[in-house]
TIDRENLO-978533 format. One record per residue: residue number from 1; x, y, z of N, C-alpha, C, O, CB in turn; residue in one letter. Coordinates in nm, 2 decimals. Last residue first. Glycine has a CB too. Example, Ala and Ser with C-alpha at 12.3 -4.5 7.8 and 13.67 -1.06 7.14 Angstrom:
(rec 2,(1.28,-0.22,0.71),(1.37,-0.11,0.71),(1.29,0.00,0.79),(1.34,0.11,0.80),(1.41,-0.06,0.57),S)
(rec 1,(1.32,-0.57,0.78),(1.23,-0.45,0.78),(1.32,-0.33,0.78),(1.42,-0.33,0.85),(1.13,-0.45,0.90),A)
This chain:
(rec 67,(6.08,17.65,12.79),(5.97,17.74,12.75),(5.84,17.69,12.79),(5.74,17.75,12.77),(5.98,17.77,12.60),X)
(rec 66,(6.33,17.59,13.04),(6.23,17.54,12.95),(6.12,17.64,12.92),(6.08,17.72,13.01),(6.17,17.41,13.00),X)
(rec 65,(6.63,17.79,13.05),(6.51,17.74,13.12),(6.41,17.69,13.01),(6.40,17.75,12.90),(6.44,17.86,13.20),X)
(rec 64,(6.97,17.84,13.10),(6.87,17.79,13.01),(6.75,17.74,13.08),(6.76,17.66,13.18),(6.93,17.68,12.92),X)
(rec 63,(7.20,18.09,13.14),(7.10,18.01,13.21),(6.99,17.97,13.11),(6.94,18.06,13.04),(7.03,18.09,13.33),X)
(rec 62,(7.53,18.16,13.12),(7.41,18.14,13.04),(7.32,18.05,13.12),(7.36,17.93,13.15),(7.44,18.08,12.90),X)
(rec 61,(7.74,18.41,13.28),(7.68,18.27,13.27),(7.55,18.27,13.19),(7.47,18.36,13.20),(7.66,18.22,13.41),X)
(rec 60,(7.93,18.63,13.07),(7.82,18.61,13.17),(7.77,18.47,13.17),(7.77,18.41,13.06),(7.70,18.71,13.15),X)
(rec 59,(8.26,18.70,13.02),(8.15,18.60,12.99),(8.05,18.60,13.11),(8.09,18.56,13.22),(8.21,18.47,12.96),X)
(rec 58,(8.46,18.93,12.90),(8.37,18.91,13.01),(8.26,18.82,12.97),(8.18,18.85,12.88),(8.32,19.04,13.07),X)
(rec 57,(8.78,18.88,12.79),(8.64,18.88,12.74),(8.55,18.84,12.86),(8.57,18.73,12.92),(8.62,18.78,12.62),X)
(rec 56,(9.09,19.03,12.75),(8.99,18.98,12.84),(8.85,18.99,12.78),(8.81,19.09,12.72),(8.99,19.05,12.97),X)
(rec 55,(9.23,19.12,12.53),(9.29,19.02,12.61),(9.19,18.96,12.71),(9.21,18.84,12.75),(9.41,19.08,12.69),X)
(rec 54,(9.04,19.14,12.22),(9.09,19.20,12.34),(9.14,19.09,12.44),(9.10,18.98,12.43),(8.98,19.28,12.41),X)
(rec 53,(9.16,18.98,11.91),(9.06,19.01,12.02),(9.12,19.07,12.14),(9.24,19.07,12.16),(8.99,18.88,12.06),X)
(rec 52,(9.25,19.04,11.61),(9.32,19.05,11.74),(9.22,19.09,11.85),(9.20,19.20,11.88),(9.43,19.16,11.73),X)
(rec 51,(9.04,19.00,11.44),(9.16,18.93,11.42),(9.25,18.93,11.54),(9.31,18.83,11.58),(9.24,18.99,11.30),X)
(rec 50,(8.71,18.95,11.58),(8.82,19.04,11.54),(8.94,18.95,11.52),(8.96,18.84,11.58),(8.85,19.15,11.64),X)
(rec 49,(8.51,18.80,11.69),(8.53,18.79,11.55),(8.64,18.88,11.50),(8.68,18.87,11.38),(8.40,18.84,11.48),X)
(rec 48,(8.51,18.60,11.98),(8.55,18.73,11.92),(8.56,18.71,11.77),(8.62,18.61,11.73),(8.68,18.79,11.98),X)
(rec 47,(8.24,18.44,12.12),(8.35,18.42,12.03),(8.39,18.56,11.96),(8.31,18.61,11.89),(8.32,18.32,11.92),X)
(rec 46,(8.01,18.48,12.26),(8.14,18.52,12.32),(8.26,18.50,12.23),(8.37,18.54,12.27),(8.16,18.45,12.45),X)
(rec 45,(7.78,18.40,12.12),(7.78,18.53,12.20),(7.92,18.58,12.24),(7.94,18.70,12.26),(7.69,18.51,12.32),X)
(rec 44,(7.83,18.16,11.99),(7.77,18.28,11.92),(7.79,18.41,11.99),(7.81,18.51,11.93),(7.62,18.25,11.90),X)
(rec 43,(7.94,18.00,12.19),(8.02,18.03,12.06),(7.96,18.15,11.99),(8.04,18.24,11.95),(8.02,17.91,11.97),X)
(rec 42,(7.73,18.00,12.37),(7.86,18.05,12.41),(7.94,18.09,12.29),(8.00,18.20,12.28),(7.94,17.95,12.50),X)
(rec 41,(7.54,17.87,12.21),(7.51,18.00,12.25),(7.65,18.07,12.30),(7.67,18.19,12.26),(7.41,18.01,12.37),X)
(rec 40,(7.66,17.62,12.17),(7.62,17.70,12.05),(7.60,17.84,12.09),(7.65,17.93,12.02),(7.50,17.65,11.98),X)
(rec 39,(7.66,17.53,12.44),(7.79,17.55,12.36),(7.77,17.64,12.24),(7.85,17.72,12.21),(7.85,17.41,12.32),X)
(rec 38,(7.38,17.51,12.48),(7.46,17.60,12.56),(7.60,17.63,12.49),(7.64,17.75,12.49),(7.49,17.54,12.70),X)
(rec 37,(7.32,17.30,12.30),(7.26,17.44,12.28),(7.35,17.54,12.36),(7.37,17.65,12.31),(7.12,17.44,12.33),X)
(rec 36,(7.46,17.09,12.42),(7.50,17.13,12.29),(7.44,17.27,12.26),(7.51,17.35,12.20),(7.45,17.03,12.19),X)
(rec 35,(7.31,17.07,12.66),(7.45,17.11,12.67),(7.50,17.15,12.53),(7.58,17.25,12.52),(7.54,16.98,12.71),X)
(rec 34,(7.06,16.99,12.55),(7.07,17.12,12.62),(7.22,17.16,12.63),(7.25,17.28,12.61),(7.01,17.11,12.76),X)
(rec 33,(7.14,16.74,12.44),(7.09,16.85,12.35),(7.10,16.98,12.42),(7.13,17.08,12.35),(6.94,16.82,12.32),X)
(rec 32,(7.21,16.60,12.67),(7.31,16.63,12.57),(7.27,16.74,12.47),(7.35,16.82,12.43),(7.34,16.50,12.49),X)
(rec 31,(6.97,16.59,12.81),(7.08,16.66,12.86),(7.19,16.70,12.76),(7.25,16.81,12.77),(7.14,16.58,12.97),X)
(rec 30,(6.82,16.43,12.64),(6.77,16.57,12.66),(6.89,16.65,12.71),(6.92,16.76,12.67),(6.66,16.57,12.76),X)
(rec 29,(7.04,16.24,12.42),(6.95,16.26,12.54),(6.91,16.40,12.55),(6.97,16.49,12.48),(7.03,16.21,12.66),X)
(rec 28,(7.18,16.27,12.19),(7.10,16.15,12.20),(7.01,16.15,12.32),(6.91,16.08,12.33),(7.20,16.03,12.22),X)
(rec 27,(7.14,16.61,12.05),(7.20,16.51,12.13),(7.12,16.38,12.14),(7.00,16.39,12.11),(7.24,16.56,12.27),X)
(rec 26,(7.18,16.95,11.94),(7.13,16.82,11.93),(7.20,16.72,12.02),(7.32,16.74,12.05),(7.13,16.77,11.78),X)
(rec 25,(7.08,17.29,11.95),(7.17,17.19,11.99),(7.10,17.05,11.97),(6.98,17.04,11.99),(7.22,17.21,12.13),X)
(rec 24,(7.06,17.62,11.80),(7.01,17.49,11.83),(7.12,17.39,11.87),(7.23,17.42,11.84),(6.94,17.43,11.70),X)
(rec 23,(6.98,17.96,11.76),(7.07,17.86,11.80),(7.00,17.73,11.83),(6.88,17.73,11.88),(7.15,17.90,11.93),X)
(rec 22,(6.85,18.19,11.69),(6.84,18.08,11.60),(6.93,17.97,11.64),(6.95,17.87,11.56),(6.87,18.13,11.46),X)
(rec 21,(6.70,18.32,12.00),(6.80,18.32,11.89),(6.77,18.21,11.80),(6.68,18.13,11.82),(6.95,18.31,11.95),X)
(rec 20,(6.50,18.27,12.18),(6.54,18.41,12.15),(6.64,18.42,12.04),(6.66,18.53,11.98),(6.60,18.47,12.28),X)
(rec 19,(6.46,18.00,12.20),(6.35,18.08,12.16),(6.39,18.22,12.12),(6.32,18.29,12.04),(6.24,18.09,12.27),X)
(rec 18,(6.66,17.73,12.09),(6.65,17.86,12.17),(6.54,17.94,12.11),(6.54,17.96,11.99),(6.79,17.93,12.17),X)
(rec 17,(6.60,17.39,12.10),(6.59,17.51,12.02),(6.57,17.64,12.11),(6.48,17.64,12.18),(6.47,17.50,11.92),X)
(rec 16,(6.73,17.08,12.10),(6.70,17.19,12.19),(6.70,17.32,12.11),(6.81,17.35,12.05),(6.79,17.20,12.32),X)
(rec 15,(6.64,16.76,12.01),(6.69,16.89,11.96),(6.64,16.99,12.06),(6.52,17.00,12.10),(6.63,16.92,11.82),X)
(rec 14,(6.74,16.42,12.03),(6.67,16.53,12.09),(6.73,16.66,12.03),(6.85,16.67,12.00),(6.67,16.54,12.24),X)
(rec 13,(6.69,16.10,11.87),(6.77,16.21,11.92),(6.68,16.32,11.97),(6.56,16.32,11.95),(6.86,16.26,11.80),X)
(rec 12,(6.52,15.90,11.77),(6.65,15.86,11.84),(6.74,15.97,11.88),(6.85,15.95,11.92),(6.72,15.77,11.75),X)
(rec 11,(6.37,16.10,11.58),(6.39,15.96,11.57),(6.52,15.92,11.63),(6.63,15.91,11.57),(6.38,15.91,11.42),X)
(rec 10,(6.32,16.36,11.82),(6.32,16.31,11.69),(6.33,16.16,11.69),(6.30,16.10,11.79),(6.43,16.37,11.60),X)
(rec 9,(6.17,16.59,12.04),(6.22,16.46,12.02),(6.21,16.41,11.87),(6.10,16.43,11.81),(6.14,16.36,12.11),X)
(rec 8,(6.26,16.91,12.14),(6.18,16.83,12.04),(6.25,16.70,12.02),(6.37,16.69,12.00),(6.18,16.91,11.90),X)
(rec 7,(6.24,17.16,12.38),(6.30,17.03,12.34),(6.20,16.96,12.25),(6.08,16.95,12.27),(6.32,16.94,12.47),X)
(rec 6,(6.30,17.51,12.37),(6.21,17.40,12.35),(6.28,17.27,12.32),(6.38,17.28,12.25),(6.10,17.43,12.24),X)
(rec 5,(6.42,17.76,12.60),(6.43,17.67,12.49),(6.32,17.57,12.48),(6.24,17.55,12.58),(6.57,17.59,12.51),X)
(rec 4,(6.53,18.09,12.69),(6.43,17.98,12.70),(6.45,17.89,12.58),(6.50,17.93,12.47),(6.28,18.03,12.70),X)
(rec 3,(6.79,18.24,12.87),(6.73,18.21,12.74),(6.63,18.09,12.77),(6.65,18.01,12.86),(6.84,18.16,12.64),X)
(rec 2,(6.97,18.49,13.03),(6.87,18.39,13.05),(6.80,18.37,12.91),(6.76,18.46,12.85),(6.76,18.43,13.15),X)
(rec 1,(7.28,18.58,13.16),(7.19,18.59,13.05),(7.09,18.47,13.06),(7.13,18.36,13.10),(7.26,18.58,12.91),X)
């Protein structure tokens, strides 16, 4: 899966905003913000919401590219 993001610099921190979803990540560096965004996308896309999830969940790698 491929998603684009924007990096926004704040007062001492960075925010990575996914263009295709409402997911965001924050960090003290650009890399931390992008890693946080990736974690947010994995949680949103691959976290089973069922009480008894299937034994296998196929996870596609997430590719993040600057917008």
